[in-house]
Structures are given as structure tokens and as C-alpha cells.
N, C-alpha and C positions, 0 to 999 in steps of 0.2 A: 401164085395159085393157092387155093384153099380147098382141101378135101376133108380135113379133120374137124369134127365138132368137139371142141374142148369141154371137159367137165371140171367143176371146181372141187379141189380137195379140202379147201378151207373157205368158209363163208365170211370170216372176219379176222382181223388182226389178232384179237384176243384168243380166238380158237387156234390160230397158227402157233403163237408163242406158248400157249398152254401145252401143246403137243410136242413142239420142237425143243423148247427150253423149259421143261416142267418145273425146274427148281427156281426159276426167275419170277419174281412178282413185278410185272410190268406197270402196275398201278403207281409204283414209286416214281415213275417218270412223268406223271400227269402234270405236275406244276411246271416242270421244265417245258413240256410241250405247249402248255397254254401261253407261256411267254413267247415261244417261237412263232406260234400261230398269230398272236397279236402283231408281232413285227411284220410277218408275211402279209397279213391282211391290210395293214397300213400301206405297205408297198403296192399291193394290188389295187387298193382303193385309189391311190394317187395315179396309177396308170389308167384307171377307168375314164378319166377326163381327157385323155390324150387320144389323138386320131391314129388309127392303124391303116396302112403301114406308114411309118415315119421314123426319123432318126431317134425320136423320144420313145417310140413304141414300135420297135422292130419286129416283135413277135406278138401274135394274138394272145390274150390272157389264157384261153383254153389250151394253148400250146404248152403251158407250164404243167409240171407234174402235180397230180391231184393232192389234196390235203391228206388223205389217208395214206397215199404212197409215201409222202414225205414223213409222216408219222412212223410208218413201217421201217423206213431206212434209218431213222433216228434211233428207234428202239433196238434194231438189229445191231447197229454200231455200238450202242451203249452196252449191250449184252456181250457181244463178241470181243469188244476191245481190240479191233484189228490194228496191226502195225502199219499196213498200207492198203489203201483203197484206190481203185481206178474206176472212173466213170466216163462214158461217152455221151455227149449231148449235154449242154449246159444252159443255153438260152439265158434267161435272167439270173439263173443260178439258185433257184429255190431248193433243189435237191442238194446242191453243193453246200448251201447255208445250213441245212439240217445235219448233213454228215459232218461238216466241220464243227458245228456246235457240239455234237456228240463226242468227237475226238478231243475237243478242248475240255469237256467235262471229264473224260477218261484220263486226260493228261498224257495221252500216248497216241501216236498214229499220224499219218500224212495222207492227203488226198491229191490224186493226180486226175485232172479233168481235161478232156479233149473236146474241142469244138472249133468251128470255122465260120467264116462269113460266106453266105450263099446268095444274098440279095443285095442290090445296090443301096438300100436304106439301112442295112445292118452295119455295125461298126464294132471294133474290138473293145471299145469303151463300154458297150452295153452287154457284152458277154460276162455274166456273173456279177452284174451291177448291184444285185441285192446283198452280196456278201460284204459285211462290214470289215473295216480295217483290222479290228482286233482278232479276226479269225484267219487272216490271210497269211500268217507266218507258217501255217501248216499246209499251205495250198500251193500246188504247181498247176497253173493253167497253161495247157499246151495248145497252141493254135495250129489248126490244120484238120483235114478230114481224117476220120478214124482209120480208113483203109490205107492212109499214108503214114500215120503216126502211132497207131496202137501197138504194133509189134515192137517198135523202137522203145516205147515207154515201158512195156513189159520187160524187154531185154535189159533195161537199165535199172529196174526196180526189183529188189529181192523181197521175199515174204509178202506177196500180195495175197491177202486173205479174202477180200471181197471185190468182185468185178460187177459193175452195173452197166447194162446196155440200155441206153435211152437216146440213141442217135437215129439215123434213118432206119425206119422199120420195114425195109424191104427184105424179102427172103434171102437174097444174096448177101446183103450186108450183115444180117443177123447171124447167118451161118459163119461168115468170115470172123465176126467178133467172138462168137462162141468158141470157134476152133482156136483162135489166138489165146483165149482165156484158159481153156481146159488144158492146153499144152504147157502153160507157164505159171498157172496159179498154184498156191500152196497146196500140199497134199490134202488138207482138210478144208480147202477153200470153198467159197460159195459164189455162184454166178446168179445174178438177178437180171431179169429182163422185164422191162415195162412193156405194156401193150402187146401181149403175145397172141391175142385172138385174131389178128388180121391175116395171118398166113400160117403155113405148116412148119415153119423153121424150127420152132421150139420142140415140137413133137418129133420131127425127123432127126434132129440132132441128138436128143436124149435117147431115142430108140436105137439109133445107129451105134451110139457109144455105150449103151446099156447103163445109163446114169440115173441115180436116184433123184427124183424130181417131184415137184408138186405145184399146183396152181392155186393161187390165192385170189379170191374175188375182192376187187377194190372198186367201190362205187360202181360205175357202169363199164369198167374195164377189168384187167386181170394182170397180176404179176406172176411171172414164172420163176421158180426157185430150184436151182440145181446144186446138189451136194457132190463134190468130187470124190470123197472117200468111199 
């Protein structure tokens, strides 16, 4: 259900980082981001010629995280230098690729990603297919639904500083994942949620727990940002 009309706290990535991390000059990441975007665009261009749904194209292209959202995650990881990151929802792995690229540049950190096969034309081979071999040494891909595996991953992983929700965007699943994260994340940890506009989960969760939060406009969608401290 949806009763809340969300409003934006930040209308751009630049505005967000200027306020939240005022000592950081994010323009220093521009060259790195251009290289990542070129790689991603080549991958997406190659997918364009394939038919959906199929083994070669198990997810529609617009199912992938947007260019600005990927950029946001990359800069956040470069700035925060997290020891451990957990994300739910992988698909082709574009968000994973950007996060892992940031961790490699930082020379610190590990990413735990959770996703599952939900359709007969999907396969484990295609989950995270965009992630190149040279980034996979920092990556644990956990197969299964987040409501079956997320608590386990949190319980086995210390010092999780960033959690990213991008799996099933139902009210029930979002509340479940937010609760898992807030109870187990580092004291100064960050919870990120893609696509918060579809229901009231983000509003209800942050209000109930009196959590500092903000909403960042990303193209035609929005990212929710929660600070645990």
C-alpha cells in the first residue's frame, strides 16, 4: 500500500555528497567513472541484440540499476572505504561491478551479494555475469532468496558498514531487510534502498525507529539513505 508522498532531500548526487561528505572532492573520481561506464555500456549494448526472455537475456535491460545509482554507490564506497558491504539483488551484476571496482581501488573491503533464480529462463551463470574475473576475489555471491539467506550472511560477517536493498521491492520484503540490517550493521553503518517510491516501507521503518534518513532523486526514481548513528 502507499499513502506517503515522498519529497526529495537532494536533487543530485553532487548535492548529496557536498552536504554529507563536505571534505570530499568527488570530481576526482570522474576518470574512474568514465571507464566503468564505458565497460557497462558495452555490456548493455551487446544485450540489446538479444531477445528477452531467454537464457542469454534473462532480465530486461531496464531491470538493471540506473547509471546514476551505480555512480552513487561507487562514490559512496570510494569515500567510506567500507570493510564489508552486503547487497540484495544482483541480476547482471552492474551494482556489484561498481562496488567491487571501488573496493579494488581502495585496496580494502569485501562484497557479499544475495540473489536467486526465479524464472525458468534464468541461470546461476547469468547472475553477476558483468563482473570480470579480476574483481571476483573480493566477492561472495550467495545464492538464495534474501528472506532465507540475509540473516545468515549478516551473522557470519563482522563490521558491515554498508547494506544495499535492491531485491524484491514489496513492503514486506523491504521491512524485513531493513530490520535485518539495522540490528546487525556497524554502529555508524549506512542502509541504502533503491526504488523507495513504490510503497511506504522506507517511511514507516525510519519513522518507527527514529532514524536519520534522506531521499536522493536519481533520474526518474529515488534512493533512500539511512544513517544508523
